[in-house]
C-alpha positions in Angstrom: -107.3 43.2 -4.8 -105.4 42.9 -1.6 -104.0 39.6 -0.6 -102.8 39.0 3.0 -101.1 35.8 4.1 -101.8 34.7 7.6 -100.8 31.4 9.4 -103.0 28.9 7.6 -105.2 31.2 5.5 -105.2 33.8 2.8 -107.5 36.8 3.1 -108.5 38.4 -0.2 -110.1 41.8 0.1 -111.8 43.6 -2.7 -110.6 47.1 -3.7 -112.9 49.7 -5.3 -111.3 49.2 -8.7 -111.9 45.4 -8.7 -114.6 44.0 -10.9 -117.3 41.5 -10.0 -116.5 37.9 -10.7 -119.1 35.5 -12.3 -117.2 32.2 -11.7 -114.8 30.8 -9.1 -112.4 30.2 -11.9 -112.3 33.9 -12.8 -111.7 34.8 -9.2 -108.9 32.4 -8.8 -107.4 33.6 -12.1 -107.4 37.2 -10.8 -105.8 36.0 -7.5 -103.1 34.1 -9.5 -102.3 37.2 -11.6 -102.1 39.3 -8.4 -99.7 36.7 -6.8 -97.6 36.7 -9.9 -97.3 40.4 -9.7 -96.1 40.0 -6.1 -93.3 37.7 -7.4 -94.8 34.3 -6.7 -94.4 31.6 -9.4 -97.9 30.1 -9.2 -100.3 28.2 -11.4 -104.1 27.6 -11.2 -105.0 23.9 -11.7 -107.7 21.4 -11.0 -106.8 19.5 -7.8 -107.4 16.0 -9.1 -104.9 16.5 -11.9 -102.2 16.8 -9.2 -103.4 13.6 -7.6 -105.2 15.2 -4.7 -108.4 13.4 -3.5 -110.0 16.6 -2.2 -113.3 17.9 -3.5 -114.7 17.0 -6.8 -113.5 16.9 -10.4 -114.1 20.7 -10.8 -112.4 22.1 -7.8 -109.4 24.3 -8.6 -106.6 25.7 -6.6 -103.5 27.9 -6.9 -100.2 26.4 -6.1 -96.5 27.4 -6.2 -94.9 25.8 -9.2 -92.1 24.4 -7.0 -94.7 22.9 -4.5 -94.0 25.4 -1.7 -97.7 26.2 -1.0 -101.2 25.9 -2.2 -104.3 28.1 -1.8 -107.8 26.6 -2.0 -111.3 27.0 -0.8 -111.9 24.8 2.2 -115.7 25.5 1.9 -115.9 24.6 -1.7 -118.9 22.2 -1.2 -120.7 24.8 0.9 -120.4 28.1 -0.9 -119.3 29.8 -4.1 -116.2 31.8 -3.2 -116.8 34.3 -6.0 -120.3 35.1 -4.8 -119.0 35.6 -1.2 -116.2 37.9 -2.6 -118.7 39.9 -4.6 -121.2 40.2 -1.7 -118.9 40.7 1.3 -115.9 42.3 -0.4 -113.7 39.7 1.2 -113.1 35.9 1.1 -110.8 33.7 3.1 -109.1 30.7 1.5 -107.0 28.0 3.1 -103.2 28.0 2.8 -101.2 24.7 2.9 -97.6 25.5 3.3 -95.5 22.5 2.2 -92.1 24.2 2.7 -91.8 23.4 6.4 
């Protein structure tokens, strides 16, 4: 899995050794593990538990433990990110940088 940070988005590209994901949670867990291996201190959490009024009760995101940034699917209501990742080999998620 290749993770590339751009201005306000994160592009996640599938590598030949990556498995198929059956849920969005499994995809985000794999992204979280890859970010941790890159040296980021991140957690995966339901957005509403942090007080965000975005999406529904089930929407999850990845955020820096010290609140520097968050990664989430801006098209959560329109698509299943894991299905897009499996089909296209790539998915783009939104990046909110709170450090600035």
